[in-house]
Structure formats: structure tokens, C-alpha cells
N, C-alpha and C positions, 0 to 999 in steps of 0.2 A: 690274188695280186697279180694285177695285169701287168706285162712290159713295159707298158706306156708309162703306168704310175711307177714303177720301180726306175725308169730312168729318169723321171722328173723328180723323184724325191730324192734320187743318189746326185743330181745336179746341184739340190740344195742341202745338202747334208749339216746338220749342225757339229758345230766344232767342238771337240771333247773341251772339258773343264769349263765350258760357258752354261751359266742358267739364266732363262729367261723368267719373265713373272708380268703378267698383265695387271698393271697398274691403274692408279686412278685417272690417267690420261690414254691408258691402253700401253702398247708397247712404247718402250722412248730409248734410246742409246744411241750411241756412235753408228754413224749409217755403214761404218764397213762391217758391221757386225750383224747386222737385221735380213740380209738375204734369207737363211731359212725362216724364221719368224713371218716374213711376210708370204711366202710358198705355203706356211701351214695356216695363216689367217686367210688365204683365198678358201681353203678348204672348209675353215669354220664359217666362215660367210655362206658359203653354198650352203652346207647343213644348216645353219640357221633358218635359210630362206624355204627350206625343204620342210623343215619340222614347222614352219608358220606358212605351209600351203602356197608357196610359191611367191610370198610377198617380199618386195623387194627391199633388200639390206643393203647400208650403205659402207663404203670404206674409206677412210680420209687419210691419206699418206701427209704428216706433218709432225714437227717437232716443235710447234706453234713458238713459243717464247725462246726456246734453246737456241745455243749457240750454231751457225750453218752447218758444222761438220756434224752434229747430231741429225737423225731422223724418226720419226715413231710413224705408229699407225693404229687406228682405233675404228672399231665397229661401232656400227649404226643402227638403231632397229627400227622398225615401220614408222612408228610415230614423229621419226627424228629425233627420239631420244639415245641416252647412253645404251651400249648393250646390258641386258638383262645380267644383273650382277652374279647370275648363279651359272651364266655360260663362261664367265671369265677364267675360272678353275679350269674347264676344257681346252679354252685358248691355251691356257699356261702348260697342260699336259702332253697339247700337241705339239706345242713349240719347240720341248724339251725332249722330244722324240729321236733318241741314239742313231738309228739308221731305218732305211724305208720298211723292213719289215717290223722294227719296232711302232713306225708308223702307222703303219698299216692295222698292227695289232689293237693299238691306241684307238684308231678311227672305227673300228670294230665295236668295241665297247662302250664309246659314246654313242654309236648308232642305235646298239640295243638297249644302252641304259636309257635313253631319252623316247625310245620309241619313235625312231626317224625313220619314215618311210621315203626310200631313197630314189625311188623311182617316182616321183613326184618333182616338178619343174623346180629351178631355181632361178632366181635374178637377182643380178648384184649390178650396184653402180658405184663407181670411185673416182676420186680426183684427187689432186695433190697439191702442195705449195710451190714455191720457187726455187725450189732447195736444189743445188746440181745432181745430190743424189737420186732425186726422184723417178726419174724415167728407170733408171735400172731398177729401182725397187719394184716399181709397177710392172715391170716385166715378170719380175720372180711372185709377185701376185698373180698376174693372169695363168704363170703356169700351174698355181695352186687351183685357181677355178676350173682349169682344165682337168687335174689332177682328184677332183671331188666326186665319190661313188656316185652310180648311178645316172640317172637321166641329165645329160650336159647339161651346163649352167649357162643361160644368158648375161651377158656382161655388157656393159656400155662405160665408155671411158668418158668421164665429163671435162678431163683435162685441167687447166690451172683453174682454181676455186678457193674463194676462203673457206674456212671449216664450217659457217653458220650457213653458207649456201647450199652445201652440200647437203645439212640435214634439213633444210627449207625442203629441196629436190625430192628428198626420201620421204618426207609426209606427202608433198604433194601428190607423188606419184602414188602414194598407196593410197590416199583418200579421194582420188579424182572420181568424179561420178556417183559420190556418195554424198549424204546427209554432211559429213563432216568435211568437204573439201576444203582443202587450206591454202589454196592458189594455182595460178597456170604453172605447171612443172617445167620451168624453165629459169636460168640464169635472168634474162629480160623479164618473165614475170614477176621474179623475186623485186628487181627496181623498180617496175610499175607499179606494184603492189603499196611498196612502202612509199615511195614517192608522192603516190596518190593520196596516201593519207596525210602525210606530213604536209601536204599543201592546204588541205582541207582544213587541217588544226591550225595551220599558220592565218589563214585570211579569217579565222572565226577570231582571231584579234586582231585583223587590221592587215594583215599580209607583213607584218615587219618582217624587214630582211638584215641578217645579222651576215656576219663574216668570223670563218673561224680559222686556224693553224691545224692543218691535219698531218701528224708524223706518221707516214706511212711504214715507218720500219724497214724502208726495201724491200718490202716483200709483195705478197699477194694481194693485201689491202688496196695498193695502189690503185689495181687495175677497178676495183669496186667502188675506190672514192672517186677515180675520173667518171664513173658511170652516173653516180648519184650526181656530181657536178652537174653534169649534162641537163639529167630529167629535172634537178631543182633550180636551174639558173635563173635568177629572178626573185627568189625566195630566200636561198641562202646561199654565200659564196664561199666553197669550199678551196683551201688553199694547199693543194698538196707540198710537202716537204719531205725528202729522203724517198725518193722513186726509183732508186737505181738497179730496178729487179733483173738486170743482165748482168751486174758487176758482182764479181766473185767477192766473197769474204767479207760482204757489208751487212748482211743480213741479221738484223738485230743488235748489230755491233755500235755501241754507243749512242742507242736512239731505241725508242721503242717503250712500249707499257711496261716492261719489265724494268728496263734501266730507270724510269723515271721513279716507279716505286721503290726499287732499291736503294737508288742514289740521291732521291729526294732534291732534284733537282734538274733543271732545263737540259735537254741534250745539247750538246755544244752546237750539233749543225742547225738546230731550231734559234738559238739566242740571236743572230743576226735579223731574224725576220721578228721578232715577238716585241711588241710594244708594250707599254705599262696598260693594264686593264683589258688587253685584248685576250680572249680565249683561245686558248690553244688544247689540242688533244693527242696523244698517241697511242696507236693501234700496237699489237704485235704481231709476230711474222704471219699468221693466219687470221689475224682480225678476227680473234673472239675475246679478246681482251681491252678495254679502253680506260687510260687515265686522262683527266682533264687536270690544268693547273694553268693559273695567270701571274703575271708579274702584278704586285700593289704599287701604290702612288710612290713607294720609295724603292720600288725596283726589287723588292723582295719576292722570292719563290714560293707561289702558294700552291701545294698540290690540296686536287680534290680527287679523292680517290674513289674504289669500289662502295666504301661506307657513305662518302659524303653523297654519293649519286644514289643510295637504297635511300638516305634520308629525305634526299628532296624528292625522288620519284613516291616513295609510301605515303609522304605526307599531301603531296597532289592528288593522288589517286584515293585518299582517304577524304580528302575535302569534297572531291566529285562525288563519291557515292552519299556522303552526307546531304550535298547541294542538291541530288537528283533525288530526296527524300525515301532513299531506300533503307528500309530498317537495318542494323547490323546483325540481327538473327536472320536475314535473309541474303545478306552480302558482307562479309567482314574482309577486312584487308590485314595479311599479316606479312611478318618479315622473318627471313631464315638467312641466318649468321654463320659463321666457323669461329673458332677461338683467334683467328689471326683480326678479326673485329675489333676496332679502337674502342677500347672500355667506354671513352666518353659518346661515341656513336650509338654503343648499344643504351646507355640512361637514356641519351636524346629519345631514341626510339622506343623504348618501352614506355616512356609516359603518354605515348599516342597510339602504339596498336599493339598486338601482341607479337613476341620476338622468341624464335627459337633458336639453340645452337645446335649444330650437327658436325661429324667430322669432316675435315677437309674432303673436298672433290664434288666435281659437279654433280655426280649421279645422288649423294646423299641430298644436297641443296636441293636440287629438282624434285625429287620424291618427298620431301617435305613439305616443298612450295606447293605441291598439289591439294595437301590437305586443306588449304584456304581457298575462299570465292576467288579472292585475287591474290596469290602469293608474290610477294616480290624477294628475289634472292641475289644477291650480290657477296662474292667473296670482295676483300678489301684490296687484293690486285687489280681488279676492275673487269673480273668476268661475272657475268649475270645476266638476269634477264625477269620477266614479269609472266607470271600464268592465270589465264582466265579459266577458271573449271567450265566444264560444259553448262553447270546449274547456272554458274555467272551470267554467261552468254545468252542462257533461253530468259531469263529473267530481264536483261537489257533490251532483248528483241521484243520483247512481249511487255514489258513495262508503260503503263498509262501514265502519263505526269500530268500533273496536275495545273502546273504553272509554265510559262515561256521559260524560266530559268532553269525548273528541272529537265525539260526538254535538252535545253542545250547543255547540261551536264550529262545526260544521257547519250545524247549525239557525240560529245567530247570520249566519253569512253568507250562506244562503240568504235570509234574513228583509230582511238588508241589499240584496240584489239587487233588492228591491220598493220599500223606502224610496228608494233613489237613484235619480233620474232620470238615467238614463243617454244621455239624447238629447244633452243640452247642459247649461251650466251654470246652476243653478237655487236660486237663493238661500233659496226656503223648502224645498226637500228638503235642502239641504246644511246649513241651520239645525236641521231636525230630526235630522239624521246628527249636527252636531258635540252634541248635547243627550244623543242615545244613547251617543255613545263618552265622554262626561263622566260619564255616570251609570255606566257600566257599571265605568269607571276610580276613580269616586269623585273627578273633580276638580271643584274651583271652577276660575275663571278665574287665580286666583294660581299654582296648581300648574299649569295648561296653559300659561302663559305662561312658566312657568319652564325648559321645555325647553328653550331657548336663549334668549341674549339677541341681540336684533338689533344690528347695526350701523349707528349712525346714517345717515342716507341724507336728499336731497334731490332732489327734481325741479323740475326747470324749463323752461318751454318758451319760445323762442324763434321770435317771426314772422320769416318770409324770405320772399322775393320767389318763388324756385323749390325746394320741397323735395324734388324730382326731383334735383336738383345733388348731392345726398347719398344714396351707393349703400354697402350695407354686407354685409359677409360674416359668417360665423362665428356665425350662429344672432343678427344685428345686433349681435355684440359689439365690431366693427372696421369701420370706415371704406376703402373702397378710394377713394372720391371725396367732396369735393374732395382731390386729391392731395397728402400733405405735412400734411397735418391730423391724421392718425392719428399719425403720428412726435412730433408736439408733445405730443399727448394724452399717450404712454406716458412721455416725459419729465418731463410736469405730474404723472403719478400716482405717478411714484417718491418725489416729494418728501412723500408724505403717508401714516402708516401705516396699513397696510391697505386703503389706495386704490383704488380702483375707480371706473371711469366711463366712460359711451360715449353716443355720440349715434346719432339714429335718425328719419328722418323721418316723420311722423306719417302712419297709413293714413287718418285720417278729417277731418284740418282742413290748412292751408296755415301751419305749424309744423314745427320741427325739437325732438325733445324730449329731453331733456339729463337722465341719471341720474348720480348721484354718491354714494359711500359712502366712509366712513373710520374710524378707530376712533373719535374724536371729535366731535361734532354741531359745532363749530366750524370743523373740519377738512373735513368734509364739506359743509358750505355754502360755506365758499371755494372748494373744490374745482370744484363744480357751478357757482357763479357766475363763476370763471375760465373754464371750459369753455364757457358760454354767451356770456360776450364775445369768446371766439376763434371760435365759431360767428357771431357777430351779424356781426361784422369781415371775415369770411371770406364770408360771404354777402352784400356789399357794403352793410349797413344803414349807415344816414345817421348820420353821429355825431351830429348834432342831437338826435336822439331814439331815442338809445342809453339802454335803462334804467338808471338810475342806480346798481342794484344789479349790475349786471355790470362785472368787476375784468378 
């Protein structure tokens, strides 16, 4: 153990009594607790690159839709996907080292267990969102990159970027010069690739120009929205709202995708700008989630969430494959959802395409979607994308169409492979995809909304002492611990028309999440608050501080 390692590790020593865990979105917590984590993540990123023969690993510093005082960090694997799940435990182990000596021992164990040749080169790129805590945390990350054992790590600061652009850059840099080359490995390359595809797709239906309000959540998505507005001038008018990226305390506050989904209403800052039947969408703090909405003729708020996006997109893709004359045995379209998907959306989709339910978390959805020729995955919260398998791409590029209509359908599918950011959910790529589908189908928000009617639903968070006391199976739809609670939930759900509810521990904070839906809003609310009350009491919650709305 060198003196320089000891000095760096001592500078970023973990406080006693704090436990870290790499969750569904990496590490995420109050920013003032993240310093030691950033240091060890730098070491993990370097070791991951060495293990993969020097391929580039990405590190994104963001807490996405969380409040501004939070921050987080996650690792991006070479194809732009989430960190391989088996490495999450190593990231957790290093983060919880109690001293420089303990950390060094854990690193040596990791290197030995994974047979990492530390003499190999390491290459890492990193970026951050607009949170004020970002620069200081990036400095801690760099110290970790410097402290990694063996050959020095080469690293590049990509500056302020949306999370999806960093994922795109990682994949582009790792595939450059290969048969799988994904694009020009610069932010400008990203804008040009997606914009060219959008223009091609819009021109194919007469170059219809549309207008959309874009709630940028006062985050880094504003920069991306501005860039797209310039590239797409004349083809779509993007009107950015909530663009105060330099103002403290406003990131995701009273705006953004999470506000729209949880509050189920127009952000107050958007209301003065939104006209009846005009489309609007909200991004989140790092622009990887997207929520659409509009006001109907009576001025009532209508939300078009990730489930509605999945229904719109999957139907369009299925129609294109059929129009191209490609047999389902050669190219199938499938949808992946989580337990949070509205029951009405699942019913709608299962009548048209295969649907699979997986546990919450992008990594689960992404991997399941890879099993289809064209895999569509969207969480209800608006995070999702579409994946085209390598076989699907080969089929499209070599397919011999028999008619002009078939050739048009194949060309449309090929253009969509460039428009869609296939590395991760991308709010702006998804927004352009939605606008293309609406243009091709001649839909406004109302026609899209009418595909199916959502069952009324309610989300409730319950603070508990130990979220790990709640264990689930069946894609998080059923509880196995605490014992007996699921049986009580089953009895309760039978009392409500179309009643469905589930309970799962959060992957990012010390709460248990409750979801409930039923045929009527009053029933959905009542079911949610009754379940929340059960959870609170089961977890040993203090009766004196029991939330009054819990039944």
C-alpha cells in the first residue's frame, strides 16, 4: 500500500455508522454523504476497465429526479448499458471500507477474485448534471481514479451532460471503427444523428411541423433541448420552460417528470403556457425520464405516461413489421413492464404483443427487452427505450421488399434505429420518437390517450426503520416477508372492483412504496392508504406519528 494511496484514501474516509449500497440507480443519497463513495467508485471504474482490457467505462454523477440536495453516481458498461450486476456487490463492498488499510485489503480481494490484471490500461469518461454539489464530488471521483492500483488510469471529463448522452458516448467510443459502430462519439454527433433521423421520418409524411412545450425541470436537459431546437428548426418547434439551470434550489422543484407522475397535474410553471389540446412534456433532472400531457377541450389535465408511450410505440412498430411483410418468426415485437404498469395498459398490450413483467430497475427491463427482435421497455414513470437486436438489424438491412409499401416500412424501421437511443432511456430521444409516431398516425394527444383508459391509481411512500425487512417475489408483485402480510393484502384487494396493490422496498431510499389501483379513484385512494397503514403498523411505526391519511 503506497503512501499516495493512503493519503488519498484517508482524505475520503467513510464516517462510522454509515452504510452504503449500490441500488437500482447506483449510489444515491444526500450529497454531503457521498464523498467517500465517489472515491471508491473511481477505483471500481478503473478496475472494471482493466478487467475488460481497457475498454472505456462511464461514470455519471446525478440523482436524476431527486431533490437538488441529493446526488448520486452510477457506472456505465462499454455498450452503454448499466454496470454488470455481479459488480454491484464489489462497488458496495469497497464503499463500506472503514479505513485505508481495510479498503486496500478489499481491493486486493476483489482483484484476486476477479483475476484482474492491474498492469493493463484503464480508460474512464465521466459527466455530471447541474447540481451544485457536482464539481466537488467529481474531484473525489478523480482522486479514486488516481488511487486505482497498477497502470495509471486515463480519464476524460465530459462536463455537463444528460445521462443518456453519456451512455451514448460510452457506446460510441467503444464501438468506433468496428462493424457495430454506433455513431460519432461527441455530443454534437448525438444531436446530428438523432436530428437527421427525425427529419427523414417527418419528411416521409410530408414534413408536418408540430409544436411542443418542454419542461426542462431546471436541469441539464435544457441544454439538450436547446441543441435539438436548433438542429430541428422548421420541422418541430421546441419551446423550453423551466430553464433556470444556474439558480439554486429549483432543480426538479414543482416541475419535471416525477412531479407530473406523482402529483398527476400540470406543473404550476407550465400552466400559463399550455393551451387546450397542445402537447407538453416534462423531463427530469438528468433527462432520462419523459412524461407527456395535455389539456382536453374542457381544460382537464390528461397524463400520457410511460405506459401510454409503450402502447403507442409498440403498436406502431408492430404495424411496421407487418407492413414490411416480415414474418413474426423472423422479427417479433415484445414489451417489458414492471409491477407499476397500469393494469389497463397491460390488458391493452397483451392483446397485441407479448408482454413480460420484471422487477423495478432499468437493468431488469433492459436485459429482458434484449430477448425480443424489437424490445420495447418503459416504466410507468416515463423511463424507457426500444432495443433492436443484432439479428433484427441484419434482417432489416438485407431484407428484399416485394412492394414499394414494404420498402417504405423497412426504411422507416431503419430510420427509427438511428432516432432511438438504444443504450438507455432518453427523454429527448423518446420525445422525438413519440412525435414521429403521432405524425405518421395523424394523432393528437386525445387520439393517443383514447388507446385505453387508465385504471385510477395511487402511489404512497411509507417511511420505515428497515426497508430490507420487506422481501418480494414474482417481479415484486408479492411479499414473502414480513410473513402473513401478503395474505392480508390479498383479502383486502378482493373488496375492490379491479383492485390491485403491491408493496416493495425502495431501491434508493429508506421507504417502502405502495401502489394501488381500482375501478374508481376513491377506491384506489382508499385501498392505497389502507395498505400503507398495514405496512406502517407491521414495520413498528410509532402510533403517535402515524400519518393521518393512513387508514
